[in-house]
C-alpha positions as CSV (number, residue, x, y, z in Angstrom):
1,M,0.0,0.0,0.0
2,P,1.2,3.6,-0.4
3,F,3.0,4.8,2.7
4,S,6.3,6.3,2.1
5,F,5.5,10.0,1.4
6,F,5.6,10.7,5.1
7,H,9.3,9.6,4.9
8,L,9.8,12.8,3.0
9,L,7.7,14.9,5.5
10,C,9.7,13.8,8.5
11,Y,13.0,14.0,6.6
12,I,12.1,17.7,6.1
13,T,11.6,18.1,9.8
14,I,15.0,16.6,10.5
15,I,16.7,19.0,8.1
16,F,15.0,22.0,9.6
17,A,15.8,20.9,13.1
18,E,19.4,20.5,12.2
19,V,19.6,23.9,10.5
20,D,17.8,25.7,13.4
21,A,20.2,24.0,15.9
22,V,23.1,25.4,14.0
23,N,21.7,28.8,13.4
24,E,20.2,29.4,16.8
25,G,22.2,27.3,19.2
26,A,21.7,24.3,21.4
27,S,18.7,25.8,23.3
28,K,16.7,25.7,20.0
29,S,17.5,22.1,19.4
30,K,16.0,21.1,22.8
31,S,12.6,22.3,21.7
32,K,10.5,19.8,19.8
33,L,9.9,20.6,16.2
34,R,6.2,20.5,15.4
35,L,4.9,19.5,12.0
36,F,1.4,20.7,10.8
37,V,0.1,18.9,7.8
38,F,-2.7,20.0,5.4
39,G,-3.9,18.3,2.3
40,D,-5.2,15.0,0.8
41,S,-4.5,11.3,0.9
42,Y,-0.9,11.7,0.0
43,V,-0.4,12.9,3.6
44,D,-3.5,11.7,5.4
45,T,-2.6,9.4,8.3
46,G,-6.1,8.5,9.6
47,N,-8.6,11.3,9.6
48,W,-11.4,9.5,7.8
49,R,-14.0,7.7,9.9
50,K,-13.4,4.0,10.1
51,S,-17.0,3.3,8.9
52,I,-16.4,5.0,5.6
53,G,-12.7,5.3,5.0
54,S,-11.1,2.9,2.5
55,S,-7.8,3.2,4.2
56,W,-9.3,1.5,7.3
57,K,-10.3,-1.6,5.2
58,E,-8.5,-4.4,3.4
59,P,-6.5,-4.6,1.2
60,Y,-5.0,-1.3,2.5
61,G,-2.2,-2.0,4.9
62,I,-1.3,-5.5,3.7
63,T,2.3,-4.6,2.9
64,F,2.7,-2.2,5.8
65,P,2.0,-2.2,8.7
66,G,0.3,-5.6,8.0
67,K,-3.3,-4.5,8.6
68,P,-5.5,-1.5,7.7
69,S,-4.5,1.5,9.9
70,G,-6.3,4.5,8.4
71,R,-3.1,5.7,6.9
72,F,-2.1,6.4,3.4
73,S,1.4,7.1,4.6
74,D,3.9,6.4,7.5
75,A,7.3,7.4,8.7
76,S,8.4,4.7,11.1
77,Y,11.6,3.9,9.3
78,L,13.1,7.3,10.1
79,G,12.8,6.6,13.8
80,I,10.8,9.7,14.7
81,R,7.2,10.2,15.6
82,T,4.7,11.6,13.1
83,P,2.1,14.1,14.2
84,I,-1.2,12.7,15.4
85,A,-4.2,12.8,13.0
86,Y,-6.6,15.6,14.1
87,K,-9.5,13.1,14.5
88,W,-7.6,11.2,17.2
89,R,-6.3,14.2,19.2
90,K,-8.5,13.5,22.1
91,E,-7.8,9.9,22.2
92,V,-4.0,10.0,22.5
93,K,-2.1,11.3,25.5
94,R,0.4,14.1,24.7
95,S,-1.2,14.2,21.2
96,K,0.0,17.7,20.5
97,E,3.6,17.0,21.1
98,Y,4.8,16.5,17.5
99,G,2.3,18.8,15.8
100,M,-0.9,17.6,14.1
101,N,-2.1,16.2,10.8
102,F,-5.2,17.9,9.4
103,A,-5.2,16.2,6.0
104,Y,-8.2,14.3,4.7
105,G,-7.9,11.9,1.8
106,G,-10.0,12.8,-1.2
107,T,-10.1,16.5,-0.4
108,G,-8.7,19.6,-2.2
109,V,-8.2,23.3,-2.1
110,L,-11.8,23.6,-3.2
111,D,-14.8,21.2,-2.6
112,T,-14.3,17.9,-4.3
113,L,-16.3,14.7,-4.8
114,A,-15.3,13.6,-1.2
115,N,-17.6,15.0,1.4
116,Q,-14.8,15.8,3.8
117,P,-13.1,19.0,5.1
118,N,-11.4,20.9,2.3
119,M,-8.2,22.8,2.9
120,T,-9.9,26.0,4.2
121,T,-11.8,23.9,6.8
122,Q,-8.6,22.1,7.8
123,I,-7.0,25.5,8.5
124,D,-10.1,26.4,10.5
125,F,-9.4,23.3,12.7
126,F,-5.8,24.5,13.2
127,Q,-6.9,28.1,13.9
128,R,-9.3,26.8,16.6
129,L,-6.5,25.0,18.4
130,V,-4.3,28.1,18.2
131,E,-7.1,30.3,19.7
132,Q,-7.6,27.7,22.4
133,K,-3.9,27.9,23.3
134,V,-3.3,24.3,22.5
135,Y,-0.3,25.6,20.6
136,G,1.4,28.6,22.1
137,K,4.0,31.0,20.6
138,Q,6.9,28.8,21.6
139,D,5.3,25.8,19.9
140,L,4.7,27.8,16.7
141,D,8.1,29.4,16.8
142,N,9.6,26.0,16.2
143,S,7.1,24.7,13.6
144,V,7.0,23.5,10.0
145,G,3.9,23.4,7.8
146,L,3.5,20.8,4.9
147,I,0.9,21.2,2.2
148,S,0.2,18.5,-0.3
149,V,-3.1,19.3,-2.2
150,A,-4.8,19.9,-5.6
151,G,-4.8,16.5,-7.3
152,N,-8.4,15.9,-6.2
153,D,-9.5,19.3,-7.4
154,Y,-8.4,18.3,-10.9
155,A,-9.9,14.9,-10.6
156,T,-13.3,16.5,-9.6
157,Y,-13.0,19.0,-12.5
158,L,-12.4,16.2,-15.0
159,A,-15.2,14.1,-13.6
160,R,-17.7,17.0,-13.9
161,N,-16.6,18.2,-17.2
162,T,-16.2,14.9,-19.0
163,H,-12.4,15.4,-19.5
164,N,-12.9,18.8,-21.2
165,L,-9.5,20.4,-21.0
166,Q,-10.3,23.7,-22.8
167,K,-11.0,25.6,-19.5
168,L,-8.5,23.8,-17.3
169,G,-6.2,26.8,-17.2
170,D,-9.0,29.0,-15.9
171,F,-9.7,26.3,-13.2
172,T,-6.0,26.3,-12.2
173,K,-6.3,30.1,-11.6
174,K,-9.3,29.5,-9.4
175,I,-7.4,26.9,-7.4
176,M,-4.4,29.2,-7.1
177,D,-6.3,32.2,-5.9
178,Q,-7.7,30.2,-3.0
179,L,-4.5,28.3,-2.3
180,E,-2.5,31.5,-2.0
181,I,-5.1,32.8,0.6
182,N,-4.8,29.5,2.5
183,I,-1.1,29.3,2.5
184,D,-0.7,32.9,3.7
185,R,-3.3,32.2,6.4
186,I,-1.2,29.4,7.8
187,R,1.7,31.8,8.0
188,G,-0.5,34.3,9.8
189,L,-1.3,31.7,12.4
190,G,2.4,31.5,13.4
191,V,3.9,28.7,11.4
192,K,7.5,29.7,10.7
193,R,8.4,27.6,7.6
194,I,6.0,26.1,5.1
195,A,6.8,23.6,2.4
196,V,4.3,23.1,-0.5
197,T,4.5,20.2,-2.9
198,L,4.3,20.8,-6.7
199,I,1.7,18.6,-8.2
200,E,2.6,15.2,-9.6
201,P,2.3,14.5,-13.4
202,M,-1.4,13.9,-13.4
203,G,-1.4,12.2,-16.8
204,C,0.7,9.3,-15.4
205,I,-1.7,8.5,-12.6
206,P,-3.3,5.1,-13.5
207,L,-6.8,6.6,-13.4
208,Q,-5.8,8.8,-16.4
209,A,-3.4,6.3,-18.0
210,A,-6.1,3.6,-18.1
211,S,-7.4,5.1,-21.4
212,S,-4.2,3.9,-23.1
213,S,-4.4,0.5,-21.3
214,Y,-1.6,1.8,-19.1
215,S,0.9,2.1,-22.0
216,N,1.7,5.8,-21.7
217,C,0.9,9.0,-19.8
218,T,-1.7,11.5,-20.9
219,Q,0.5,14.4,-22.0
220,A,-2.3,17.0,-22.0
221,L,-2.8,16.5,-18.3
222,N,1.0,16.6,-17.7
223,L,1.0,20.0,-19.4
224,G,-1.8,20.9,-17.0
225,S,0.5,19.9,-14.1
226,K,3.3,22.0,-15.4
227,F,1.0,25.1,-15.7
228,H,-0.2,24.5,-12.1
229,N,3.3,24.3,-10.9
230,Q,4.5,27.4,-12.7
231,M,1.6,29.4,-11.1
232,L,2.3,27.9,-7.7
233,N,6.0,28.9,-7.9
234,Q,5.0,32.4,-8.8
235,S,2.5,32.6,-6.0
236,L,5.1,31.5,-3.4
237,Q,7.6,34.0,-4.7
238,N,5.0,36.7,-4.4
239,L,4.2,35.7,-0.8
240,N,7.9,35.6,0.1
241,A,8.4,39.1,-1.4
242,K,5.8,40.6,0.9
243,D,8.2,40.7,3.8
244,N,11.5,39.7,2.0
245,S,11.5,36.2,3.6
246,T,12.0,32.6,2.6
247,V,9.1,31.2,4.6
248,F,7.6,29.4,1.7
249,I,9.4,26.7,-0.3
250,T,8.4,24.2,-2.9
251,L,9.1,20.5,-3.1
252,D,9.3,19.4,-6.7
253,L,7.1,16.3,-6.6
254,Y,6.6,16.6,-10.4
255,D,10.3,16.1,-11.4
256,A,10.9,13.5,-8.6
257,F,7.8,11.6,-9.7
258,F,8.8,11.6,-13.3
259,S,12.4,10.7,-12.6
260,A,11.4,7.8,-10.3
261,L,8.8,6.5,-12.8
262,N,11.3,6.6,-15.7
263,K,13.9,4.8,-13.7
264,F,11.4,2.2,-12.6
265,T,10.1,1.5,-16.1
266,T,13.6,1.4,-17.5
267,H,15.4,-0.7,-15.0
268,A,12.5,-2.7,-13.4
269,P,12.8,-6.5,-13.5
270,A,10.5,-8.7,-15.7
271,G,7.0,-8.7,-14.5
272,S,6.9,-5.1,-13.4
273,L,3.6,-3.4,-13.9
274,G,4.7,0.0,-15.2
275,L,1.7,2.4,-15.0
276,K,-0.7,-0.4,-14.2
277,P,-1.8,-0.4,-10.5
278,C,-1.3,-3.4,-8.3
279,C,-4.8,-3.2,-6.8
280,E,-7.8,-2.3,-9.0
281,G,-11.5,-2.9,-9.4
282,K,-12.6,-5.8,-11.6
283,E,-14.6,-3.3,-13.7
284,M,-12.8,0.1,-14.2
285,G,-15.1,2.9,-13.3
286,K,-17.6,0.7,-11.5
287,Y,-15.5,-0.9,-8.8
288,Y,-12.2,0.1,-7.1
289,C,-9.5,-1.3,-4.9
290,G,-11.3,-2.4,-1.7
291,S,-14.8,-2.8,-3.3
292,V,-16.9,-5.8,-2.0
293,D,-20.4,-7.0,-2.8
294,E,-23.2,-7.5,-0.3
295,S,-21.8,-10.8,0.8
296,G,-18.3,-9.5,1.3
297,A,-16.9,-11.0,-1.9
298,K,-14.0,-9.1,-3.4
299,L,-14.7,-7.0,-6.5
300,Y,-11.0,-6.1,-7.0
301,T,-7.8,-7.9,-7.8
302,I,-4.3,-7.6,-6.3
303,C,-1.1,-8.3,-8.2
304,E,1.0,-11.3,-7.2
305,N,4.0,-9.2,-6.1
306,P,3.3,-5.6,-4.9
307,N,7.1,-5.0,-5.0
308,L,7.0,-5.1,-8.8
309,S,4.5,-2.2,-8.9
310,F,5.0,1.5,-8.9
311,F,1.4,2.2,-8.2
312,W,-0.8,0.6,-5.5
313,D,-4.2,1.7,-6.7
314,T,-5.5,4.0,-9.5
315,L,-4.4,7.1,-7.5
316,H,-1.5,6.3,-5.1
317,P,2.0,5.0,-5.7
318,S,2.9,1.8,-3.9
319,Q,5.4,1.5,-1.1
320,N,8.0,0.7,-3.7
321,G,6.9,3.7,-5.8
322,W,7.0,6.2,-3.0
323,H,10.5,4.9,-2.0
324,S,11.7,5.5,-5.5
325,I,10.1,9.0,-5.5
326,F,11.6,9.8,-2.1
327,S,15.1,8.7,-3.3
328,S,14.9,11.0,-6.3
329,L,13.8,14.0,-4.1
330,R,16.0,13.4,-1.1
331,S,19.3,14.7,-2.4
332,S,17.7,18.1,-3.2
333,L,16.0,18.6,0.2
334,H,19.1,20.2,1.9
335,K,19.1,22.9,-0.8
336,L,15.7,24.1,0.4
337,T,17.1,25.2,3.8
338,T,20.0,27.3,2.5
């Protein structure tokens, strides 16, 4: 199942903690770095209700941690704790200690097909905690924000507009207007450094590549991703220019994704699936990974060896895929702190 994107999140926190310790002395390093996460299923670690969330049901979790856990991601191999999912903040002692994860799978900057809190509402949750003094100035002075969002906005647009790409650019501008407001609002609540992921090459996601029987990416959608990323880079430059700061940085998920996918398809052993997902519904568009009938019979199939897949389902990279993406991106992360 997909889990390794949180490897990246926590590696970011390690880098920032090291830099802060060097720049501000040992007293800074003794203060826990708190990570506040906003976005979608790429970073959701359990905010969906168990009764409706696919990440709480089989086959999610079969490769890691061995059972459904509500997570689309995890960070255990780095040896540091990830922030608690917002939904479980009252159930776990010392839940605020490492920050908090407000991300909900299926959501976007705007409203999507998933009836879950969009990014604006996620920030409302965070603001409420700040106003209630759950997080004070000292906590926020040593904090990092991570935003991974927008893929579901485009998926919703394509579903509602029958893949009409003519006005996709106008829709991107609508997303960007709200995203810039949201990002600046997180800064206004006291978060000192904020990393925003560029969007992945949408045309390579299996949901979109299915039209070519998973033989190649949809280039028109990849161009849409590039346009989104150009606008996002410009928006963050504008926000930084407001007070001559470097609060906002980007993580180039697009290039890392493409690089990892190219390496995987070029050097993968025989039997690798390429753009084809490991887990998919028996009828594309009708069933999905995790679908069952009234008697509980599976309406999906799983590949024999998930380690030979780059994608777990029609939307998410597999554990192996995320590891490859992380490896492509990791070497450039230290540059983001200079």
